[in-house]
Structure formats: structure tokens, C-alpha cells
Backbone as CSV, one residue per row, in Angstrom:
resi,resn,N_x,N_y,N_z,CA_x,CA_y,CA_z,C_x,C_y,C_z
1,UNK,1.074,-10.799,-9.839,-0.342,-10.599,-9.607,-1.096,-10.992,-10.869
2,UNK,-2.148,-11.715,-10.695,-2.895,-12.258,-11.825,-3.757,-11.198,-12.501
3,UNK,-3.902,-11.356,-13.791,-4.800,-10.507,-14.577,-6.202,-10.580,-13.979
4,UNK,-6.836,-9.432,-13.809,-8.191,-9.398,-13.277,-8.277,-9.462,-11.768
5,UNK,-7.148,-9.359,-11.069,-7.148,-9.430,-9.606,-7.782,-8.163,-9.019
6,UNK,-8.546,-8.346,-7.961,-9.078,-7.225,-7.190,-8.028,-6.854,-6.155
7,UNK,-7.693,-5.555,-6.065,-6.634,-5.121,-5.155,-7.087,-3.950,-4.290
8,UNK,-6.503,-3.894,-3.107,-6.609,-2.732,-2.241,-5.310,-1.964,-2.426
9,UNK,-5.410,-0.711,-2.810,-4.253,0.134,-3.055,-3.855,0.815,-1.746
10,UNK,-2.568,0.726,-1.387,-2.084,1.256,-0.113,-0.943,2.236,-0.365
11,UNK,-1.124,3.471,0.094,-0.100,4.504,-0.079,0.436,4.990,1.258
12,UNK,1.730,5.291,1.298,2.421,5.812,2.484,3.054,7.133,2.070
13,UNK,2.601,8.240,2.678,3.026,9.569,2.237,3.404,10.462,3.405
14,UNK,4.261,11.408,3.097,4.603,12.473,4.030,3.350,13.314,4.256
15,UNK,3.114,13.728,5.489,1.961,14.547,5.806,1.948,15.879,5.081
16,UNK,3.107,16.360,4.679,3.197,17.638,3.966,2.984,17.488,2.461
17,UNK,2.915,16.263,1.989,2.733,16.003,0.561,1.258,16.195,0.225
18,UNK,0.946,17.301,-0.433,-0.447,17.667,-0.689,-1.057,16.927,-1.874
19,UNK,-0.236,16.410,-2.764,-0.758,15.770,-3.981,-0.907,14.252,-3.845
20,UNK,-1.015,13.754,-2.600,-1.088,12.310,-2.415,-2.295,11.697,-3.117
21,UNK,-3.406,12.426,-3.211,-4.594,11.885,-3.890,-4.316,11.696,-5.379
22,UNK,-3.577,12.615,-5.972,-3.203,12.496,-7.383,-2.278,11.297,-7.575
23,UNK,-1.352,11.111,-6.650,-0.443,9.967,-6.730,-1.202,8.652,-6.595
24,UNK,-2.202,8.624,-5.727,-3.033,7.421,-5.584,-3.823,7.165,-6.866
25,UNK,-4.353,8.228,-7.470,-5.093,8.080,-8.732,-4.185,7.550,-9.839
26,UNK,-2.971,8.092,-9.910,-2.007,7.639,-10.917,-1.655,6.169,-10.704
27,UNK,-1.453,5.785,-9.453,-1.147,4.385,-9.134,-2.318,3.480,-9.508
28,UNK,-3.528,3.937,-9.245,-4.717,3.149,-9.611,-4.782,2.964,-11.122
29,UNK,-4.446,3.997,-11.867,-4.428,3.891,-13.330,-3.377,2.889,-13.792
30,UNK,-2.202,2.921,-13.161,-1.148,1.959,-13.511,-1.591,0.533,-13.199
31,UNK,-2.191,0.345,-12.048,-2.657,-0.991,-11.668,-3.692,-1.490,-12.667
32,UNK,-4.613,-0.622,-13.042,-5.650,-0.979,-14.014,-5.035,-1.317,-15.361
33,UNK,-4.047,-0.541,-15.746,-3.343,-0.787,-17.015,-2.706,-2.178,-17.030
34,UNK,-2.315,-2.666,-15.853,-1.688,-3.982,-15.748,-2.683,-5.083,-15.360
35,UNK,-3.972,-4.802,-15.516,-4.981,-5.840,-15.384,-5.667,-5.971,-14.041
36,UNK,-5.332,-5.107,-13.076,-5.953,-5.193,-11.753,-7.192,-4.301,-11.676
37,UNK,-8.057,-4.617,-10.734,-9.210,-3.763,-10.419,-9.014,-3.244,-9.002
38,UNK,-8.947,-1.930,-8.849,-8.779,-1.335,-7.524,-10.151,-1.286,-6.854
39,UNK,-10.285,-2.038,-5.763,-11.580,-2.130,-5.063,-11.582,-1.349,-3.752
40,UNK,-10.445,-0.759,-3.401,-10.366,0.040,-2.184,-9.022,0.737,-2.087
41,UNK,-8.986,1.773,-1.258,-7.753,2.549,-1.070,-7.569,2.855,0.415
42,UNK,-6.313,2.801,0.841,-5.925,3.172,2.206,-4.695,4.067,2.097
43,UNK,-4.690,5.149,2.878,-3.545,6.065,2.883,-3.020,6.193,4.305
44,UNK,-1.704,6.048,4.461,-1.010,6.307,5.726,-0.190,7.565,5.502
45,UNK,-0.478,8.606,6.280,0.293,9.849,6.170,1.129,10.009,7.421
46,UNK,2.311,10.551,7.235,3.236,10.710,8.357,4.069,11.961,8.155
47,UNK,4.425,12.596,9.253,5.369,13.701,9.160,4.738,15.068,9.211
48,UNK,3.541,15.192,9.760,2.910,16.496,9.865,3.632,17.338,10.902
49,UNK,4.023,16.733,12.017,4.756,17.449,13.054,6.242,17.488,12.699
50,UNK,6.972,18.375,13.363,8.417,18.470,13.103,9.104,17.149,13.434
51,UNK,8.714,16.512,14.544,9.310,15.223,14.922,8.994,14.151,13.905
52,UNK,7.759,14.131,13.425,7.362,13.155,12.409,8.057,13.392,11.093
53,UNK,8.260,14.670,10.738,8.933,15.000,9.476,10.368,14.485,9.481
54,UNK,11.046,14.579,10.626,12.425,14.077,10.716,12.482,12.560,10.542
55,UNK,11.400,11.876,10.903,11.369,10.414,10.831,10.725,9.895,9.548
56,UNK,10.346,10.769,8.637,9.592,10.358,7.459,10.339,9.333,6.613
57,UNK,11.645,9.411,6.570,12.408,8.456,5.761,12.333,7.046,6.353
58,UNK,11.946,6.956,7.607,11.835,5.655,8.273,10.391,5.178,8.225
59,UNK,10.172,3.899,8.066,8.796,3.391,8.122,8.276,3.449,9.547
60,UNK,6.961,3.439,9.711,6.406,3.323,11.062,6.953,2.072,11.720
61,UNK,7.048,1.016,10.945,7.530,-0.261,11.451,8.407,-0.906,10.390
62,UNK,9.569,-1.390,10.790,10.424,-2.074,9.817,9.786,-3.387,9.368
63,UNK,8.872,-3.914,10.176,8.184,-5.168,9.823,7.043,-4.944,8.835
64,UNK,6.342,-3.804,8.972,5.105,-3.637,8.207,5.041,-2.366,7.377
65,UNK,6.024,-1.480,7.485,6.028,-0.170,6.845,5.008,0.759,7.502
66,UNK,3.797,0.281,7.715,2.689,1.068,8.246,2.560,0.921,9.760
67,UNK,1.721,1.748,10.353,1.400,1.559,11.767,0.542,0.301,11.901
68,UNK,0.521,-0.267,13.091,-0.251,-1.487,13.322,-1.745,-1.243,13.048
69,UNK,-2.246,-0.092,13.481,-3.648,0.230,13.254,-3.989,0.325,11.778
70,UNK,-3.074,0.869,11.006,-3.317,1.007,9.563,-3.280,-0.364,8.891
71,UNK,-2.420,-1.249,9.339,-2.392,-2.612,8.796,-3.732,-3.292,9.080
72,UNK,-4.285,-3.082,10.273,-5.607,-3.646,10.592,-6.683,-3.070,9.670
73,UNK,-6.586,-1.773,9.341,-7.538,-1.164,8.408,-7.442,-1.812,7.030
74,UNK,-6.222,-2.042,6.577,-6.016,-2.686,5.274,-6.622,-4.087,5.295
75,UNK,-6.364,-4.825,6.363,-6.900,-6.192,6.475,-8.427,-6.186,6.480
76,UNK,-9.022,-5.245,7.195,-10.489,-5.166,7.253,-11.063,-4.795,5.883
77,UNK,-10.435,-3.867,5.189,-10.909,-3.485,3.857,-10.750,-4.637,2.877
78,UNK,-9.633,-5.353,2.976,-9.430,-6.508,2.110,-10.526,-7.541,2.341
79,UNK,-10.862,-7.748,3.596,-11.899,-8.720,3.904,-13.270,-8.269,3.384
80,UNK,-13.601,-6.991,3.594,-14.901,-6.468,3.125,-15.043,-6.528,1.614
81,UNK,-13.935,-6.281,0.904,-13.985,-6.229,-0.557,-13.622,-7.558,-1.204
82,UNK,-13.164,-8.521,-0.394,-12.700,-9.819,-0.891,-11.572,-9.646,-1.915
83,UNK,-10.695,-8.682,-1.656,-9.579,-8.397,-2.562,-8.602,-9.566,-2.606
84,UNK,-7.957,-9.716,-3.752,-6.985,-10.785,-3.962,-5.589,-10.410,-3.486
85,UNK,-5.313,-9.088,-3.384,-3.972,-8.634,-3.019,-4.034,-7.218,-2.459
86,UNK,-2.996,-6.875,-1.686,-2.786,-5.501,-1.228,-1.627,-4.956,-2.054
87,UNK,-1.879,-3.889,-2.786,-0.896,-3.317,-3.698,-0.351,-2.029,-3.100
88,UNK,0.927,-2.033,-2.724,1.575,-0.907,-2.062,2.308,-0.028,-3.055
89,UNK,2.138,1.286,-2.918,2.890,2.214,-3.756,4.367,2.168,-3.408
90,UNK,4.681,1.922,-2.139,6.072,1.840,-1.684,6.664,0.476,-2.035
91,UNK,7.964,0.453,-2.216,8.661,-0.810,-2.399,8.724,-1.516,-1.050
92,UNK,8.447,-2.794,-1.045,8.459,-3.580,0.184,9.699,-4.458,0.251
93,UNK,10.234,-4.628,1.454,11.316,-5.587,1.649,10.701,-6.985,1.680
94,UNK,11.525,-7.998,1.550,11.025,-9.374,1.637,10.328,-9.612,2.974
95,UNK,10.929,-9.116,4.033,10.337,-9.289,5.363,8.977,-8.600,5.441
96,UNK,8.895,-7.356,4.965,7.616,-6.638,4.980,6.567,-7.390,4.160
97,UNK,6.963,-7.869,3.011,6.036,-8.606,2.142,5.498,-9.843,2.872
98,UNK,6.381,-10.572,3.515,6.005,-11.796,4.221,5.086,-11.488,5.412
99,UNK,5.466,-10.516,6.235,4.684,-10.163,7.420,3.330,-9.581,7.027
100,UNK,3.323,-8.676,6.055,2.063,-8.070,5.624,1.126,-9.100,4.996
101,UNK,1.676,-10.010,4.217,0.858,-11.064,3.611,0.159,-11.864,4.705
102,UNK,0.886,-12.187,5.758,0.300,-12.938,6.865,-0.745,-12.109,7.611
103,UNK,-0.431,-10.849,7.885,-1.333,-10.011,8.680,-2.596,-9.605,7.913
104,UNK,-2.446,-9.358,6.628,-3.578,-8.882,5.825,-4.433,-10.040,5.315
105,UNK,-3.803,-11.187,5.115,-4.553,-12.354,4.668,-4.598,-12.516,3.163
106,UNK,-3.693,-11.836,2.479,-3.567,-11.971,1.027,-2.171,-11.479,0.654
107,UNK,-1.725,-11.763,-0.581,-0.396,-11.297,-0.973,-0.261,-9.769,-0.879
108,UNK,0.854,-9.331,-0.319,1.217,-7.912,-0.291,2.312,-7.723,-1.342
109,UNK,2.068,-6.883,-2.323,3.017,-6.641,-3.398,3.168,-5.156,-3.621
110,UNK,4.303,-4.772,-4.193,4.515,-3.355,-4.495,4.125,-3.099,-5.954
111,UNK,3.691,-1.892,-6.203,3.314,-1.492,-7.553,4.503,-1.639,-8.508
112,UNK,5.701,-1.347,-8.006,6.896,-1.475,-8.843,7.075,-2.899,-9.360
113,UNK,6.757,-3.888,-8.530,6.837,-5.299,-8.949,5.852,-5.592,-10.072
114,UNK,4.648,-5.064,-9.940,3.606,-5.294,-10.937,3.984,-4.655,-12.269
115,UNK,4.484,-3.421,-12.193,4.881,-2.713,-13.411,6.071,-3.395,-14.071
116,UNK,7.047,-3.847,-13.262,8.232,-4.525,-13.807,7.861,-5.850,-14.455
117,UNK,6.856,-6.535,-13.896,6.440,-7.823,-14.450,5.698,-7.659,-15.776
118,UNK,5.268,-6.432,-15.980,4.742,-6.067,-17.228,3.440,-6.226,-17.729
């Protein structure tokens, strides 16, 4: 991700995880530290019900990690903000990265990749 890139920050959290806002803030600080500007945030929460909690280790979709509706929200926010990338707190598989990049209309990258690149 290029220095000075505008990004939409995307988090995927267990519904029982109460500190997700703090985790999003921490991720935004890390992104900023690595030269990005966070221009929007999207959160997907899962696992509030007992059935959802059992499935929390699984993504909503193996193709996109998120639900289809949430991917559309990310794409709409990216378009409104003219963001250069969607920055995911979760690690993405190659397939997820490829599919999300196509669906969102900009590169989908994980925060871990940005931090590792230094």
C-alpha cells in the first residue's frame, strides 16, 4: 500500500467482543503510522446467538470473509470516499484478496501485510 493512501478500515469481530471499537481505533493508529489515512470504517459482527458463536471461527463466506451485504457496504463507502484500498484487520487468503478486490473496486489488503511491509 502506497504512502498517503486513503483506506477504508474493515473489521470482523465476534458479537460478544465488546472492545471492537478499541481494536478498530488501534488498527487505525497502526495504519496511520504506516502512512495511510483512514477515511471510513466498516464493522462486521458475528456470533451474538449461540448458533452464530459456534460458527465464529468460520468466515461468513470463504470467498469474501464478510457477508455479501457487508461487502456491498464496503464497496459503497469506498466509492463515496474515493478510497485507494480496503484495509482488513483479518488476514485474507489469496482468493479472498482477489475476490474482494474485484467486488470492492480497489485493492483489498490485510493490516498484517501493511505492518510486515514496514
